[in-house]
mmCIF file as Biopython writes it, N, C-alpha, C and O atoms, coordinates in Angstrom:
data_model
#
loop_
_atom_site.group_PDB
_atom_site.id
_atom_site.type_symbol
_atom_site.label_atom_id
_atom_site.label_alt_id
_atom_site.label_comp_id
_atom_site.label_asym_id
_atom_site.label_entity_id
_atom_site.label_seq_id
_atom_site.pdbx_PDB_ins_code
_atom_site.Cartn_x
_atom_site.Cartn_y
_atom_site.Cartn_z
_atom_site.occupancy
_atom_site.B_iso_or_equiv
_atom_site.auth_seq_id
_atom_site.auth_asym_id
_atom_site.pdbx_PDB_model_num
ATOM 1   N N  . UNK A ? 1  ? 4.542  1.511  -6.732  1.0 0.0 1  A 1 
ATOM 2   C CA . UNK A ? 1  ? 5.889  1.429  -7.207  1.0 0.0 1  A 1 
ATOM 3   C C  . UNK A ? 1  ? 6.301  2.826  -7.649  1.0 0.0 1  A 1 
ATOM 4   O O  . UNK A ? 1  ? 5.588  3.476  -8.414  1.0 0.0 1  A 1 
ATOM 5   N N  . UNK A ? 2  ? 7.436  3.283  -7.173  1.0 0.0 2  A 1 
ATOM 6   C CA . UNK A ? 2  ? 7.877  4.649  -7.495  1.0 0.0 2  A 1 
ATOM 7   C C  . UNK A ? 2  ? 9.091  4.614  -8.408  1.0 0.0 2  A 1 
ATOM 8   O O  . UNK A ? 2  ? 10.036 3.859  -8.177  1.0 0.0 2  A 1 
ATOM 9   N N  . UNK A ? 3  ? 9.054  5.428  -9.434  1.0 0.0 3  A 1 
ATOM 10  C CA . UNK A ? 3  ? 10.195 5.661  -10.334 1.0 0.0 3  A 1 
ATOM 11  C C  . UNK A ? 3  ? 10.865 4.409  -10.863 1.0 0.0 3  A 1 
ATOM 12  O O  . UNK A ? 3  ? 10.333 3.302  -10.789 1.0 0.0 3  A 1 
ATOM 13  N N  . UNK A ? 4  ? 12.046 4.627  -11.396 1.0 0.0 4  A 1 
ATOM 14  C CA . UNK A ? 4  ? 12.857 3.532  -11.883 1.0 0.0 4  A 1 
ATOM 15  C C  . UNK A ? 4  ? 13.708 2.932  -10.789 1.0 0.0 4  A 1 
ATOM 16  O O  . UNK A ? 4  ? 13.554 3.286  -9.620  1.0 0.0 4  A 1 
ATOM 17  N N  . UNK A ? 5  ? 14.586 2.046  -11.140 1.0 0.0 5  A 1 
ATOM 18  C CA . UNK A ? 5  ? 15.415 1.350  -10.147 1.0 0.0 5  A 1 
ATOM 19  C C  . UNK A ? 5  ? 16.284 2.317  -9.341  1.0 0.0 5  A 1 
ATOM 20  O O  . UNK A ? 5  ? 16.469 2.145  -8.136  1.0 0.0 5  A 1 
ATOM 21  N N  . UNK A ? 6  ? 16.808 3.327  -10.016 1.0 0.0 6  A 1 
ATOM 22  C CA . UNK A ? 6  ? 17.674 4.300  -9.325  1.0 0.0 6  A 1 
ATOM 23  C C  . UNK A ? 6  ? 16.909 5.041  -8.235  1.0 0.0 6  A 1 
ATOM 24  O O  . UNK A ? 6  ? 17.405 5.226  -7.124  1.0 0.0 6  A 1 
ATOM 25  N N  . UNK A ? 7  ? 15.706 5.455  -8.570  1.0 0.0 7  A 1 
ATOM 26  C CA . UNK A ? 7  ? 14.879 6.181  -7.600  1.0 0.0 7  A 1 
ATOM 27  C C  . UNK A ? 7  ? 14.459 5.290  -6.444  1.0 0.0 7  A 1 
ATOM 28  O O  . UNK A ? 7  ? 14.524 5.689  -5.281  1.0 0.0 7  A 1 
ATOM 29  N N  . UNK A ? 8  ? 14.023 4.067  -6.778  1.0 0.0 8  A 1 
ATOM 30  C CA . UNK A ? 8  ? 13.607 3.133  -5.711  1.0 0.0 8  A 1 
ATOM 31  C C  . UNK A ? 8  ? 14.776 2.824  -4.777  1.0 0.0 8  A 1 
ATOM 32  O O  . UNK A ? 8  ? 14.602 2.781  -3.559  1.0 0.0 8  A 1 
ATOM 33  N N  . UNK A ? 9  ? 15.955 2.612  -5.337  1.0 0.0 9  A 1 
ATOM 34  C CA . UNK A ? 9  ? 17.107 2.306  -4.513  1.0 0.0 9  A 1 
ATOM 35  C C  . UNK A ? 9  ? 17.513 3.483  -3.615  1.0 0.0 9  A 1 
ATOM 36  O O  . UNK A ? 9  ? 17.926 3.288  -2.471  1.0 0.0 9  A 1 
ATOM 37  N N  . UNK A ? 10 ? 17.392 4.698  -4.144  1.0 0.0 10 A 1 
ATOM 38  C CA . UNK A ? 10 ? 17.689 5.877  -3.325  1.0 0.0 10 A 1 
ATOM 39  C C  . UNK A ? 10 ? 16.715 5.966  -2.170  1.0 0.0 10 A 1 
ATOM 40  O O  . UNK A ? 10 ? 17.110 6.266  -1.044  1.0 0.0 10 A 1 
ATOM 41  N N  . UNK A ? 11 ? 15.436 5.708  -2.440  1.0 0.0 11 A 1 
ATOM 42  C CA . UNK A ? 11 ? 14.427 5.748  -1.375  1.0 0.0 11 A 1 
ATOM 43  C C  . UNK A ? 11 ? 14.671 4.663  -0.343  1.0 0.0 11 A 1 
ATOM 44  O O  . UNK A ? 11 ? 14.486 4.889  0.852   1.0 0.0 11 A 1 
ATOM 45  N N  . UNK A ? 12 ? 15.089 3.480  -0.797  1.0 0.0 12 A 1 
ATOM 46  C CA . UNK A ? 12 ? 15.409 2.406  0.154   1.0 0.0 12 A 1 
ATOM 47  C C  . UNK A ? 12 ? 16.574 2.802  1.040   1.0 0.0 12 A 1 
ATOM 48  O O  . UNK A ? 12 ? 16.560 2.534  2.241   1.0 0.0 12 A 1 
ATOM 49  N N  . UNK A ? 13 ? 17.576 3.433  0.463   1.0 0.0 13 A 1 
ATOM 50  C CA . UNK A ? 13 ? 18.739 3.873  1.249   1.0 0.0 13 A 1 
ATOM 51  C C  . UNK A ? 13 ? 18.321 4.910  2.289   1.0 0.0 13 A 1 
ATOM 52  O O  . UNK A ? 13 ? 18.798 4.880  3.424   1.0 0.0 13 A 1 
ATOM 53  N N  . UNK A ? 14 ? 17.436 5.821  1.907   1.0 0.0 14 A 1 
ATOM 54  C CA . UNK A ? 14 ? 16.950 6.821  2.839   1.0 0.0 14 A 1 
ATOM 55  C C  . UNK A ? 14 ? 16.164 6.169  3.974   1.0 0.0 14 A 1 
ATOM 56  O O  . UNK A ? 14 ? 16.332 6.535  5.137   1.0 0.0 14 A 1 
ATOM 57  N N  . UNK A ? 15 ? 15.306 5.204  3.639   1.0 0.0 15 A 1 
ATOM 58  C CA . UNK A ? 15 ? 14.544 4.497  4.658   1.0 0.0 15 A 1 
ATOM 59  C C  . UNK A ? 15 ? 15.450 3.706  5.618   1.0 0.0 15 A 1 
ATOM 60  O O  . UNK A ? 15 ? 15.214 3.682  6.826   1.0 0.0 15 A 1 
ATOM 61  N N  . UNK A ? 16 ? 16.476 3.067  5.070   1.0 0.0 16 A 1 
ATOM 62  C CA . UNK A ? 16 ? 17.414 2.337  5.934   1.0 0.0 16 A 1 
ATOM 63  C C  . UNK A ? 16 ? 18.121 3.264  6.903   1.0 0.0 16 A 1 
ATOM 64  O O  . UNK A ? 16 ? 18.299 2.928  8.074   1.0 0.0 16 A 1 
ATOM 65  N N  . UNK A ? 17 ? 18.524 4.429  6.419   1.0 0.0 17 A 1 
ATOM 66  C CA . UNK A ? 17 ? 19.191 5.405  7.264   1.0 0.0 17 A 1 
ATOM 67  C C  . UNK A ? 17 ? 18.246 5.895  8.376   1.0 0.0 17 A 1 
ATOM 68  O O  . UNK A ? 17 ? 18.634 6.011  9.538   1.0 0.0 17 A 1 
ATOM 69  N N  . UNK A ? 18 ? 17.001 6.176  7.983   1.0 0.0 18 A 1 
ATOM 70  C CA . UNK A ? 18 ? 15.997 6.603  8.971   1.0 0.0 18 A 1 
ATOM 71  C C  . UNK A ? 18 ? 15.753 5.500  10.003  1.0 0.0 18 A 1 
ATOM 72  O O  . UNK A ? 18 ? 15.655 5.775  11.198  1.0 0.0 18 A 1 
ATOM 73  N N  . UNK A ? 19 ? 15.658 4.278  9.547   1.0 0.0 19 A 1 
ATOM 74  C CA . UNK A ? 19 ? 15.388 3.155  10.448  1.0 0.0 19 A 1 
ATOM 75  C C  . UNK A ? 19 ? 16.521 2.994  11.449  1.0 0.0 19 A 1 
ATOM 76  O O  . UNK A ? 19 ? 16.276 2.786  12.637  1.0 0.0 19 A 1 
ATOM 77  N N  . UNK A ? 20 ? 17.751 3.087  10.980  1.0 0.0 20 A 1 
ATOM 78  C CA . UNK A ? 20 ? 18.899 2.937  11.897  1.0 0.0 20 A 1 
ATOM 79  C C  . UNK A ? 20 ? 18.928 4.050  12.938  1.0 0.0 20 A 1 
ATOM 80  O O  . UNK A ? 20 ? 19.354 3.848  14.075  1.0 0.0 20 A 1 
ATOM 81  N N  . UNK A ? 21 ? 18.467 5.221  12.528  1.0 0.0 21 A 1 
ATOM 82  C CA . UNK A ? 21 ? 18.560 6.406  13.410  1.0 0.0 21 A 1 
ATOM 83  C C  . UNK A ? 21 ? 17.379 6.503  14.374  1.0 0.0 21 A 1 
ATOM 84  O O  . UNK A ? 21 ? 17.583 6.788  15.554  1.0 0.0 21 A 1 
ATOM 85  N N  . UNK A ? 22 ? 16.169 6.276  13.914  1.0 0.0 22 A 1 
ATOM 86  C CA . UNK A ? 22 ? 14.975 6.573  14.675  1.0 0.0 22 A 1 
ATOM 87  C C  . UNK A ? 22 ? 14.354 5.359  15.363  1.0 0.0 22 A 1 
ATOM 88  O O  . UNK A ? 22 ? 13.946 5.438  16.522  1.0 0.0 22 A 1 
ATOM 89  N N  . UNK A ? 23 ? 14.283 4.247  14.654  1.0 0.0 23 A 1 
ATOM 90  C CA . UNK A ? 23 ? 13.524 3.076  15.170  1.0 0.0 23 A 1 
ATOM 91  C C  . UNK A ? 23 ? 14.076 2.540  16.489  1.0 0.0 23 A 1 
ATOM 92  O O  . UNK A ? 23 ? 13.280 2.203  17.366  1.0 0.0 23 A 1 
ATOM 93  N N  . UNK A ? 24 ? 15.395 2.441  16.680  1.0 0.0 24 A 1 
ATOM 94  C CA . UNK A ? 24 ? 15.873 1.902  17.969  1.0 0.0 24 A 1 
ATOM 95  C C  . UNK A ? 24 ? 15.381 2.711  19.160  1.0 0.0 24 A 1 
ATOM 96  O O  . UNK A ? 24 ? 15.086 2.139  20.209  1.0 0.0 24 A 1 
ATOM 97  N N  . UNK A ? 25 ? 15.289 4.014  19.022  1.0 0.0 25 A 1 
ATOM 98  C CA . UNK A ? 25 ? 14.881 4.902  20.144  1.0 0.0 25 A 1 
ATOM 99  C C  . UNK A ? 25 ? 13.363 4.977  20.272  1.0 0.0 25 A 1 
ATOM 100 O O  . UNK A ? 25 ? 12.845 4.967  21.389  1.0 0.0 25 A 1 
ATOM 101 N N  . UNK A ? 26 ? 12.645 5.052  19.168  1.0 0.0 26 A 1 
ATOM 102 C CA . UNK A ? 26 ? 11.219 5.348  19.242  1.0 0.0 26 A 1 
ATOM 103 C C  . UNK A ? 26 ? 10.335 4.191  18.736  1.0 0.0 26 A 1 
ATOM 104 O O  . UNK A ? 26 ? 9.110  4.249  18.850  1.0 0.0 26 A 1 
ATOM 105 N N  . UNK A ? 27 ? 10.952 3.159  18.188  1.0 0.0 27 A 1 
ATOM 106 C CA . UNK A ? 27 ? 10.171 2.042  17.632  1.0 0.0 27 A 1 
ATOM 107 C C  . UNK A ? 27 ? 9.698  1.100  18.728  1.0 0.0 27 A 1 
ATOM 108 O O  . UNK A ? 27 ? 9.845  1.362  19.922  1.0 0.0 27 A 1 
ATOM 109 N N  . UNK A ? 28 ? 9.124  -0.009 18.271  1.0 0.0 28 A 1 
ATOM 110 C CA . UNK A ? 28 ? 8.563  -1.001 19.181  1.0 0.0 28 A 1 
ATOM 111 C C  . UNK A ? 28 ? 9.438  -2.262 19.121  1.0 0.0 28 A 1 
ATOM 112 O O  . UNK A ? 28 ? 9.629  -2.835 18.048  1.0 0.0 28 A 1 
ATOM 113 N N  . UNK A ? 29 ? 9.955  -2.679 20.247  1.0 0.0 29 A 1 
ATOM 114 C CA . UNK A ? 29 ? 10.823 -3.863 20.295  1.0 0.0 29 A 1 
ATOM 115 C C  . UNK A ? 29 ? 10.044 -5.093 19.863  1.0 0.0 29 A 1 
ATOM 116 O O  . UNK A ? 29 ? 8.896  -5.287 20.260  1.0 0.0 29 A 1 
ATOM 117 N N  . UNK A ? 30 ? 10.668 -5.904 19.061  1.0 0.0 30 A 1 
ATOM 118 C CA . UNK A ? 30 ? 10.062 -7.161 18.610  1.0 0.0 30 A 1 
ATOM 119 C C  . UNK A ? 30 ? 9.004  -6.991 17.514  1.0 0.0 30 A 1 
ATOM 120 O O  . UNK A ? 30 ? 8.359  -7.963 17.121  1.0 0.0 30 A 1 
ATOM 121 N N  . UNK A ? 31 ? 8.831  -5.793 17.033  1.0 0.0 31 A 1 
ATOM 122 C CA . UNK A ? 31 ? 7.826  -5.537 15.987  1.0 0.0 31 A 1 
ATOM 123 C C  . UNK A ? 31 ? 8.519  -5.205 14.679  1.0 0.0 31 A 1 
ATOM 124 O O  . UNK A ? 31 ? 9.635  -4.685 14.660  1.0 0.0 31 A 1 
ATOM 125 N N  . UNK A ? 32 ? 7.834  -5.517 13.583  1.0 0.0 32 A 1 
ATOM 126 C CA . UNK A ? 32 ? 8.320  -5.131 12.271  1.0 0.0 32 A 1 
ATOM 127 C C  . UNK A ? 32 ? 7.819  -3.707 11.989  1.0 0.0 32 A 1 
ATOM 128 O O  . UNK A ? 32 ? 6.682  -3.367 12.315  1.0 0.0 32 A 1 
ATOM 129 N N  . UNK A ? 33 ? 8.661  -2.900 11.396  1.0 0.0 33 A 1 
ATOM 130 C CA . UNK A ? 33 ? 8.293  -1.510 11.048  1.0 0.0 33 A 1 
ATOM 131 C C  . UNK A ? 33 ? 8.294  -1.428 9.532   1.0 0.0 33 A 1 
ATOM 132 O O  . UNK A ? 33 ? 9.335  -1.607 8.900   1.0 0.0 33 A 1 
ATOM 133 N N  . UNK A ? 34 ? 7.141  -1.160 8.947   1.0 0.0 34 A 1 
ATOM 134 C CA . UNK A ? 34 ? 7.005  -1.094 7.497   1.0 0.0 34 A 1 
ATOM 135 C C  . UNK A ? 34 ? 6.858  0.354  7.066   1.0 0.0 34 A 1 
ATOM 136 O O  . UNK A ? 34 ? 5.976  1.068  7.541   1.0 0.0 34 A 1 
ATOM 137 N N  . UNK A ? 35 ? 7.725  0.779  6.165   1.0 0.0 35 A 1 
ATOM 138 C CA . UNK A ? 35 ? 7.680  2.131  5.629   1.0 0.0 35 A 1 
ATOM 139 C C  . UNK A ? 35 ? 7.374  2.013  4.131   1.0 0.0 35 A 1 
ATOM 140 O O  . UNK A ? 35 ? 8.014  1.242  3.416   1.0 0.0 35 A 1 
ATOM 141 N N  . UNK A ? 36 ? 6.391  2.784  3.671   1.0 0.0 36 A 1 
ATOM 142 C CA . UNK A ? 36 ? 6.012  2.735  2.273   1.0 0.0 36 A 1 
ATOM 143 C C  . UNK A ? 36 ? 6.354  4.060  1.644   1.0 0.0 36 A 1 
ATOM 144 O O  . UNK A ? 36 ? 5.880  5.107  2.086   1.0 0.0 36 A 1 
ATOM 145 N N  . UNK A ? 37 ? 7.180  4.020  0.608   1.0 0.0 37 A 1 
ATOM 146 C CA . UNK A ? 37 ? 7.616  5.233  -0.081  1.0 0.0 37 A 1 
ATOM 147 C C  . UNK A ? 37 ? 6.572  5.722  -1.066  1.0 0.0 37 A 1 
ATOM 148 O O  . UNK A ? 37 ? 5.964  4.935  -1.791  1.0 0.0 37 A 1 
ATOM 149 N N  . UNK A ? 38 ? 6.376  7.013  -1.082  1.0 0.0 38 A 1 
ATOM 150 C CA . UNK A ? 38 ? 5.513  7.630  -2.055  1.0 0.0 38 A 1 
ATOM 151 C C  . UNK A ? 38 ? 6.354  8.410  -3.067  1.0 0.0 38 A 1 
ATOM 152 O O  . UNK A ? 38 ? 7.520  8.696  -2.793  1.0 0.0 38 A 1 
ATOM 153 N N  . UNK A ? 39 ? 5.808  8.752  -4.202  1.0 0.0 39 A 1 
ATOM 154 C CA . UNK A ? 39 ? 6.563  9.412  -5.263  1.0 0.0 39 A 1 
ATOM 155 C C  . UNK A ? 39 ? 7.247  10.704 -4.789  1.0 0.0 39 A 1 
ATOM 156 O O  . UNK A ? 39 ? 8.391  10.963 -5.162  1.0 0.0 39 A 1 
ATOM 157 N N  . UNK A ? 40 ? 6.581  11.490 -3.997  1.0 0.0 40 A 1 
ATOM 158 C CA . UNK A ? 40 ? 7.143  12.789 -3.573  1.0 0.0 40 A 1 
ATOM 159 C C  . UNK A ? 40 ? 8.173  12.602 -2.460  1.0 0.0 40 A 1 
ATOM 160 O O  . UNK A ? 40 ? 8.875  13.558 -2.130  1.0 0.0 40 A 1 
ATOM 161 N N  . UNK A ? 41 ? 8.294  11.408 -1.866  1.0 0.0 41 A 1 
ATOM 162 C CA . UNK A ? 41 ? 9.194  11.164 -0.781  1.0 0.0 41 A 1 
ATOM 163 C C  . UNK A ? 41 ? 10.649 11.367 -1.159  1.0 0.0 41 A 1 
ATOM 164 O O  . UNK A ? 41 ? 11.455 11.772 -0.321  1.0 0.0 41 A 1 
ATOM 165 N N  . UNK A ? 42 ? 10.992 11.094 -2.392  1.0 0.0 42 A 1 
ATOM 166 C CA . UNK A ? 42 ? 12.377 11.232 -2.822  1.0 0.0 42 A 1 
ATOM 167 C C  . UNK A ? 42 ? 12.774 12.700 -2.907  1.0 0.0 42 A 1 
ATOM 168 O O  . UNK A ? 42 ? 13.961 13.016 -2.826  1.0 0.0 42 A 1 
ATOM 169 N N  . UNK A ? 43 ? 11.834 13.584 -3.063  1.0 0.0 43 A 1 
ATOM 170 C CA . UNK A ? 43 ? 12.114 15.018 -3.171  1.0 0.0 43 A 1 
ATOM 171 C C  . UNK A ? 43 ? 12.153 15.722 -1.830  1.0 0.0 43 A 1 
ATOM 172 O O  . UNK A ? 43 ? 12.648 16.845 -1.726  1.0 0.0 43 A 1 
ATOM 173 N N  . UNK A ? 44 ? 11.629 15.059 -0.791  1.0 0.0 44 A 1 
ATOM 174 C CA . UNK A ? 44 ? 11.575 15.685 0.543   1.0 0.0 44 A 1 
ATOM 175 C C  . UNK A ? 44 ? 12.950 15.723 1.155   1.0 0.0 44 A 1 
ATOM 176 O O  . UNK A ? 44 ? 13.776 14.842 0.920   1.0 0.0 44 A 1 
ATOM 177 N N  . UNK A ? 45 ? 13.191 16.759 1.949   1.0 0.0 45 A 1 
ATOM 178 C CA . UNK A ? 45 ? 14.466 16.868 2.683   1.0 0.0 45 A 1 
ATOM 179 C C  . UNK A ? 45 ? 14.518 15.745 3.716   1.0 0.0 45 A 1 
ATOM 180 O O  . UNK A ? 45 ? 13.505 15.355 4.297   1.0 0.0 45 A 1 
ATOM 181 N N  . UNK A ? 46 ? 15.725 15.245 3.922   1.0 0.0 46 A 1 
ATOM 182 C CA . UNK A ? 46 ? 15.926 14.141 4.854   1.0 0.0 46 A 1 
ATOM 183 C C  . UNK A ? 46 ? 15.515 14.514 6.274   1.0 0.0 46 A 1 
ATOM 184 O O  . UNK A ? 46 ? 14.959 13.687 6.996   1.0 0.0 46 A 1 
ATOM 185 N N  . UNK A ? 47 ? 15.779 15.730 6.673   1.0 0.0 47 A 1 
ATOM 186 C CA . UNK A ? 47 ? 15.392 16.195 8.013   1.0 0.0 47 A 1 
ATOM 187 C C  . UNK A ? 47 ? 13.892 16.168 8.203   1.0 0.0 47 A 1 
ATOM 188 O O  . UNK A ? 47 ? 13.400 15.856 9.287   1.0 0.0 47 A 1 
ATOM 189 N N  . UNK A ? 48 ? 13.168 16.495 7.150   1.0 0.0 48 A 1 
ATOM 190 C CA . UNK A ? 48 ? 11.709 16.490 7.242   1.0 0.0 48 A 1 
ATOM 191 C C  . UNK A ? 48 ? 11.207 15.040 7.337   1.0 0.0 48 A 1 
ATOM 192 O O  . UNK A ? 48 ? 10.304 14.755 8.123   1.0 0.0 48 A 1 
ATOM 193 N N  . UNK A ? 49 ? 11.766 14.145 6.563   1.0 0.0 49 A 1 
ATOM 194 C CA . UNK A ? 49 ? 11.401 12.733 6.668   1.0 0.0 49 A 1 
ATOM 195 C C  . UNK A ? 49 ? 11.694 12.213 8.091   1.0 0.0 49 A 1 
ATOM 196 O O  . UNK A ? 49 ? 10.898 11.469 8.664   1.0 0.0 49 A 1 
ATOM 197 N N  . UNK A ? 50 ? 12.829 12.612 8.638   1.0 0.0 50 A 1 
ATOM 198 C CA . UNK A ? 50 ? 13.221 12.182 9.979   1.0 0.0 50 A 1 
ATOM 199 C C  . UNK A ? 50 ? 12.166 12.649 10.999  1.0 0.0 50 A 1 
ATOM 200 O O  . UNK A ? 50 ? 11.706 11.866 11.830  1.0 0.0 50 A 1 
ATOM 201 N N  . UNK A ? 51 ? 11.803 13.899 10.922  1.0 0.0 51 A 1 
ATOM 202 C CA . UNK A ? 51 ? 10.829 14.431 11.926  1.0 0.0 51 A 1 
ATOM 203 C C  . UNK A ? 51 ? 9.453  13.802 11.731  1.0 0.0 51 A 1 
ATOM 204 O O  . UNK A ? 51 ? 8.747  13.560 12.711  1.0 0.0 51 A 1 
ATOM 205 N N  . UNK A ? 52 ? 9.057  13.532 10.489  1.0 0.0 52 A 1 
ATOM 206 C CA . UNK A ? 52 ? 7.755  12.910 10.247  1.0 0.0 52 A 1 
ATOM 207 C C  . UNK A ? 52 ? 7.706  11.497 10.770  1.0 0.0 52 A 1 
ATOM 208 O O  . UNK A ? 52 ? 6.696  11.071 11.330  1.0 0.0 52 A 1 
ATOM 209 N N  . UNK A ? 53 ? 8.815  10.747 10.588  1.0 0.0 53 A 1 
ATOM 210 C CA . UNK A ? 53 ? 8.833  9.370  11.099  1.0 0.0 53 A 1 
ATOM 211 C C  . UNK A ? 53 ? 8.806  9.378  12.636  1.0 0.0 53 A 1 
ATOM 212 O O  . UNK A ? 53 ? 8.105  8.571  13.247  1.0 0.0 53 A 1 
ATOM 213 N N  . UNK A ? 54 ? 9.554  10.271 13.247  1.0 0.0 54 A 1 
ATOM 214 C CA . UNK A ? 54 ? 9.565  10.369 14.705  1.0 0.0 54 A 1 
ATOM 215 C C  . UNK A ? 54 ? 8.170  10.728 15.226  1.0 0.0 54 A 1 
ATOM 216 O O  . UNK A ? 54 ? 7.715  10.161 16.219  1.0 0.0 54 A 1 
ATOM 217 N N  . UNK A ? 55 ? 7.494  11.662 14.563  1.0 0.0 55 A 1 
ATOM 218 C CA . UNK A ? 55 ? 6.155  12.062 14.974  1.0 0.0 55 A 1 
ATOM 219 C C  . UNK A ? 55 ? 5.164  10.881 14.821  1.0 0.0 55 A 1 
ATOM 220 O O  . UNK A ? 55 ? 4.314  10.654 15.682  1.0 0.0 55 A 1 
ATOM 221 N N  . UNK A ? 56 ? 5.297  10.154 13.724  1.0 0.0 56 A 1 
ATOM 222 C CA . UNK A ? 56 ? 4.393  9.036  13.492  1.0 0.0 56 A 1 
ATOM 223 C C  . UNK A ? 56 ? 4.590  7.951  14.593  1.0 0.0 56 A 1 
ATOM 224 O O  . UNK A ? 56 ? 3.614  7.403  15.105  1.0 0.0 56 A 1 
ATOM 225 N N  . UNK A ? 57 ? 5.817  7.664  14.933  1.0 0.0 57 A 1 
ATOM 226 C CA . UNK A ? 57 ? 6.060  6.666  15.985  1.0 0.0 57 A 1 
ATOM 227 C C  . UNK A ? 57 ? 5.597  7.178  17.349  1.0 0.0 57 A 1 
ATOM 228 O O  . UNK A ? 57 ? 5.119  6.394  18.169  1.0 0.0 57 A 1 
ATOM 229 N N  . UNK A ? 58 ? 5.733  8.481  17.604  1.0 0.0 58 A 1 
ATOM 230 C CA . UNK A ? 58 ? 5.241  9.061  18.830  1.0 0.0 58 A 1 
ATOM 231 C C  . UNK A ? 58 ? 3.719  8.922  18.920  1.0 0.0 58 A 1 
ATOM 232 O O  . UNK A ? 58 ? 3.187  8.596  19.981  1.0 0.0 58 A 1 
ATOM 233 N N  . UNK A ? 59 ? 3.009  9.172  17.792  1.0 0.0 59 A 1 
ATOM 234 C CA . UNK A ? 59 ? 1.543  9.052  17.755  1.0 0.0 59 A 1 
ATOM 235 C C  . UNK A ? 59 ? 1.124  7.616  18.053  1.0 0.0 59 A 1 
ATOM 236 O O  . UNK A ? 59 ? 0.123  7.392  18.734  1.0 0.0 59 A 1 
ATOM 237 N N  . UNK A ? 60 ? 1.880  6.642  17.550  1.0 0.0 60 A 1 
ATOM 238 C CA . UNK A ? 60 ? 1.541  5.245  17.812  1.0 0.0 60 A 1 
ATOM 239 C C  . UNK A ? 60 ? 1.728  4.862  19.265  1.0 0.0 60 A 1 
ATOM 240 O O  . UNK A ? 60 ? 1.048  3.966  19.765  1.0 0.0 60 A 1 
ATOM 241 N N  . UNK A ? 61 ? 2.630  5.521  19.936  1.0 0.0 61 A 1 
ATOM 242 C CA . UNK A ? 61 ? 2.885  5.230  21.370  1.0 0.0 61 A 1 
ATOM 243 C C  . UNK A ? 61 ? 1.726  5.687  22.252  1.0 0.0 61 A 1 
ATOM 244 O O  . UNK A ? 61 ? 1.528  5.138  23.336  1.0 0.0 61 A 1 
ATOM 245 N N  . UNK A ? 62 ? 0.962  6.679  21.810  1.0 0.0 62 A 1 
ATOM 246 C CA . UNK A ? 62 ? -0.114 7.228  22.638  1.0 0.0 62 A 1 
ATOM 247 C C  . UNK A ? 62 ? -1.335 6.341  22.658  1.0 0.0 62 A 1 
ATOM 248 O O  . UNK A ? 62 ? -2.325 6.668  23.312  1.0 0.0 62 A 1 
#
């Protein structure tokens, strides 16, 4: 569990935005995609989170 409600909700909003942007193109159809937020995730730049998620999904495809 990370931070208070404000921090958790901000992280959820960031994850939703990433999911809408990246998962349709690089995700797996018919599969659930689970993202777990860590404490430092809220401080990371959104572009960095985007590239890390894309790389993680690319690694799973191999």
